[in-house]
C-alpha positions, 0 to 999 in steps of 0.5 A: 481298041487296043489295051496296053499291058503292064509288067508285074511292076506296073511299068507300061511297055510300048514298042513305039518308045524304045528304051522308054515306058509310056508312063515316062513319055506321058510325064515328060509331055505333061511337064513340057506342056507346063500342066499338072503332073498327076495320075489323072493327067497321066492316065488321060494322056495314056488313054489318048495314045492308046486310042491313036496308036494302040501298042504300036509297031516297032518294025515301022518307022512312022509313029516311032517315038510318036504315040499320038501319031502327030504329023508335026515336023517342026523339029524334023522327022526320021520319016513319014508314013502310016495309013495317011502317009504323013504320020511322023517317025522321030529319030529320038525320044526327046525329039518326039516329046518336043514335037508333040509339045510344040504341036499342042502349044501351037494349035489355037486355030485347031482347038488345042487351047481347050485341050490344054485347059482340060489338062491344067484343070486335071479334068479328064472328061473335059480334056476328052471332050476338047480332044473330040471337038478339036481338029486333032482327029481322035474321037470316041474317048471317054466313058464307054469307049472301052479304051484303057491306058494299062492293065487293071491296078496300074493306075497307082504305078502311073501316079508313082511314076509321075510323082517320082519323075517330077521329084527328080526335076525339083523335089516338092515342086511338081506344079510345073515350069516357069520357063520351058525352052525345047532344044534340039534332040541332042541338047537337053531341054531348058526347064526352070521350075517354080521351086527353082525360082523360089530357091534362087530368090531365097539365095539372092535374099540371103546374099543381099542380107549378108552384103548389107551386114558387112557394109554396116560393120564396115561403116561402124568400123570406119566411124570408130577409126575416124573418131580415134583419129580426131581424138588423137589430133592436137587442137589448133587454135 
């Protein structure tokens, strides 16, 4: 099987992803799947991509922005081809990420739920077993396969990239999204993370507290003003 190479900085290069690294793609797919973004899952996804497409062919449309060689057409394609004739090539990086996310999250009948469970548990062996048992078509992953995601020593770079990308999305909150709405390729995806939810709840609580305080002050002021009016009014007998 093909072995992906890494630059001295540990950035994995892949001709199938013009302008993007395989690490970046793996992180974005994991975020889209709403599963933990960590070194184990990044490595699992990169090894899967290596088994499917190796380093890719930049001169062929089929497979472009599509390291897993999916045939998904939900968001459209730029072309189809490859050895089986229907491997999708996508117009943009975002279209490719959204397509594989859609494919894996809408494949209960193909055994993809078990793949997602493996990612949710950050269990590489279970994920590889689920991929092998599914109808996706990738086989032979796991120990002894000879498939590696990148050059030796770059797994820490994968972890760093995953952590950094997650931090850009929501610092200190890499556990995923509450809501993920894939959008067309020209529009950024709508992602609402758990920490954004906590921040919104905190802001709402603060605003509500301030509002209640002002209402209380207004009532106290009105009560004192009313008491003064009553005290100044002459008694009527």
